[in-house]
C-alpha positions as CSV (number, residue, x, y, z in Angstrom):
1,M,32.8,-14.2,21.2
2,M,29.8,-12.1,20.5
3,T,27.0,-13.2,18.6
4,T,24.0,-11.0,17.1
5,E,21.2,-12.3,16.0
6,S,19.7,-10.7,12.6
7,K,16.2,-9.7,13.1
8,Q,14.3,-9.1,9.4
9,T,12.6,-5.7,10.6
10,I,11.2,-3.8,8.2
11,P,13.3,-0.8,8.0
12,A,12.3,3.1,9.7
13,T,11.8,4.7,6.4
14,S,9.2,1.8,5.3
15,M,7.5,2.2,8.2
16,R,7.6,6.1,8.0
17,V,5.9,5.9,4.8
18,L,3.0,3.2,6.2
19,L,2.6,5.6,8.8
20,S,2.0,8.4,6.7
21,A,-0.2,6.6,4.7
22,A,-2.2,5.5,7.3
23,S,-2.7,8.8,9.1
24,W,-3.4,10.7,6.3
25,S,-6.7,7.7,4.8
26,A,-7.3,8.1,8.7
27,A,-8.2,11.7,8.6
28,V,-10.2,10.9,5.3
29,A,-12.2,8.1,6.6
30,V,-13.2,10.8,9.4
31,A,-14.1,13.3,6.9
32,A,-16.1,10.6,4.9
33,V,-17.9,10.3,7.8
34,I,-18.8,13.4,8.5
35,V,-19.5,13.9,5.1
36,A,-21.9,10.6,5.2
37,A,-23.9,11.8,8.0
38,L,-24.2,15.4,6.2
39,V,-25.7,14.1,3.5
40,G,-27.1,10.6,4.4
41,G,-28.2,10.8,8.2
42,A,-27.0,8.7,10.7
43,D,-27.5,5.3,8.8
44,A,-24.9,6.7,6.1
45,A,-22.3,7.5,8.4
46,V,-22.2,4.2,10.4
47,G,-21.7,2.8,7.0
48,A,-19.0,5.0,6.1
49,L,-17.5,4.2,9.8
50,I,-17.4,0.7,8.9
51,G,-16.0,1.4,5.3
52,G,-13.5,3.4,6.4
53,V,-12.4,1.2,9.3
54,A,-12.5,-1.9,7.2
55,T,-10.5,0.1,4.4
56,L,-8.0,1.3,6.7
57,A,-7.3,-2.3,8.8
58,V,-7.3,-4.3,5.3
59,L,-4.6,-1.8,3.7
60,A,-2.0,-1.7,6.6
61,I,-2.3,-4.9,7.6
62,G,-1.7,-6.0,3.6
63,T,1.2,-3.1,3.7
64,W,3.0,-4.8,6.5
65,V,3.3,-7.9,4.9
66,V,4.2,-6.5,1.8
67,L,7.0,-4.8,3.6
68,K,7.4,-7.5,5.8
69,V,8.3,-9.9,2.5
70,A,10.6,-7.2,0.9
71,T,12.6,-7.4,4.4
72,V,13.0,-11.1,4.6
73,S,13.0,-11.5,0.7
74,P,13.4,-9.0,-1.7
75,M,13.0,-11.4,-4.9
76,A,9.6,-12.5,-3.2
77,S,8.0,-8.9,-3.0
78,L,6.8,-8.3,-6.4
79,I,4.8,-11.7,-5.9
80,A,3.6,-10.9,-2.4
81,A,2.8,-7.7,-3.2
82,L,0.5,-8.8,-6.6
83,V,-1.4,-11.5,-4.6
84,V,-1.6,-9.1,-1.3
85,F,-3.2,-6.3,-3.5
86,T,-5.2,-8.7,-5.3
87,A,-6.7,-10.0,-1.7
88,Q,-7.4,-6.3,-0.2
89,G,-9.9,-6.0,-3.4
90,G,-11.2,-9.1,-2.5
91,L,-11.7,-8.5,1.2
92,L,-13.1,-4.8,0.1
93,L,-15.9,-6.0,-2.2
94,L,-16.4,-8.8,0.3
95,T,-17.1,-6.2,3.0
96,L,-19.4,-3.9,0.9
97,A,-21.1,-7.1,-0.1
98,T,-21.7,-8.3,3.0
99,L,-22.9,-5.1,4.1
100,S,-25.2,-5.1,1.3
101,G,-27.4,-8.2,2.6
102,L,-27.2,-7.1,6.3
103,T,-28.1,-3.2,5.8
104,D,-30.2,-0.7,3.4
105,G,-28.7,1.7,0.8
106,R,-27.8,4.4,3.1
107,Q,-25.4,2.4,4.8
108,V,-23.9,0.7,1.8
109,D,-23.7,3.9,0.2
110,G,-22.1,5.2,3.0
111,A,-19.8,2.2,3.2
112,A,-18.5,2.5,-0.7
113,I,-17.5,6.2,-0.8
114,A,-15.3,5.5,2.6
115,V,-13.5,2.9,0.6
116,I,-13.2,4.4,-2.4
117,A,-11.5,7.5,-0.6
118,V,-9.5,5.7,1.6
119,T,-8.3,3.0,-0.9
120,M,-7.8,6.5,-3.1
121,T,-5.8,8.0,-0.4
122,W,-3.7,5.3,0.9
123,T,-2.5,4.3,-2.7
124,T,-1.7,7.8,-3.6
125,L,0.2,8.6,-0.5
126,F,1.8,5.5,-0.3
127,A,3.6,5.8,-4.0
128,V,4.3,9.4,-3.2
129,R,6.1,8.4,-0.3
130,A,7.5,5.6,-1.2
131,R,9.2,6.9,-4.3
132,R,9.9,10.3,-1.7
133,E,12.0,7.7,0.9
134,R,13.4,5.9,-2.4
135,I,12.3,2.9,-1.2
136,P,12.9,-0.2,-3.9
137,L,9.7,-2.1,-3.6
138,F,11.6,-5.0,-5.4
139,D,15.5,-6.1,-5.8
140,L,15.9,-5.3,-10.1
141,S,19.7,-6.2,-9.2
142,A,19.5,-9.8,-7.1
143,A,16.9,-10.9,-10.4
144,L,19.9,-9.9,-12.7
145,G,21.6,-13.0,-11.2
146,D,25.4,-11.7,-11.3
147,G,24.6,-9.3,-8.5
148,A,25.3,-6.1,-11.2
149,A,22.9,-3.3,-10.6
150,P,21.3,-1.5,-13.9
151,A,24.0,1.6,-12.6
152,Q,26.7,-0.7,-12.7
153,A,25.8,-1.9,-16.3
154,E,25.6,1.7,-17.4
155,S,29.2,2.7,-16.4
156,Q,30.2,-0.6,-17.9
157,G,29.4,0.7,-21.4
158,S,25.5,-0.5,-21.5
159,T,23.1,2.3,-23.9
160,R,20.6,1.3,-22.7
161,D,19.4,4.4,-21.1
162,P,18.6,7.0,-23.7
163,R,20.7,10.1,-22.4
164,R,23.4,7.8,-22.3
165,A,23.4,6.6,-26.3
166,G,27.1,6.9,-27.6
167,V,28.5,7.7,-24.1
168,K,31.2,5.7,-23.4
């Protein structure tokens, strides 16, 4: 008799999306450090480095948590995403506030620019890649209760889709 343990691992497509967003965001963080060094000097570059690394860490860990929750319990993934993404914003704000209290304006400016640039890059690339890979971020069919997916409902004559209205 053969037994198998079902380990709940994040699918390869989701990991590719995570790694793609992380690599492009890391490139933007490096660019932010270089620009900050050219415009604001060494202090601004240090701030951009701190902001970029903190943002990469917070976004990567948070996204991994959301993907892990989606793997284990698809119905809980939407609420997990809302909680994690809100916590990420709070952590990044806390990072900037702490840096502001410990350093001067140039470091805070560099960090803020890096946080904004990396966050915008991460969010955009994650959304584009998740859409391209067709990764459902939450399981709508499980929320319907009877297991019927919206596509099944349409094929049974539902007129929810305006393109299929009147077609039987």
